[in-house]
Structure formats: structure tokens, C-alpha cells
C-alpha angles and dihedrals in degrees: 000000000000114000105302099335116121121255111265095029118136126225127174116216130210135168133219137180090213120099109265091233089063092049090045091052091056091047092050090049086058092049101261124133118214142177129218118216133193104221136179090263098043136279126331138177124218127202133167117232124219090267092055096255116139114232118202118200114192120205110229118207101220093201089058092044092051092048090051093048091048091050091050093048092051091048092053095051 
């Protein structure tokens, strides 16, 4: 079970390199409420779609992603 959500629940996950506040602003303009969470792995935004499915959008820090990719590449050489 994932932090307080009931077993069997469904959540779709996406990632973005935009700030979550920017994504949230566009969602709010379209009439959707959202919440931003600080999690163990970083920040994420959750919004419920019209069908009741929770969507999670994780903010990716591209500097960290590039450093990780570089470290993996160097390790595999």
C-alpha cells in the first residue's frame, strides 16, 4: 500500500521538468483542484480526473537527472 491510499486503488504517474506550480496553475484554469506534496523522492502534484482516477505528476530536477545519467554512463564505460 502506498502511504495512506487503500489497497487496490489506482493512480497514474507522470513526470515533468516544469515547476509544479506552473502545471497546477494550468489545471486550476481548467477547473481542477490539486495538491502538491513533498515526498521522499521529491515533489509531486495530485489531481483527480473526471473519471475519479488520481493522477500524480512528479517534478523532475533536470540537473539531478543529467548528473545521474552521466554517472551511469561513466560507470558503464
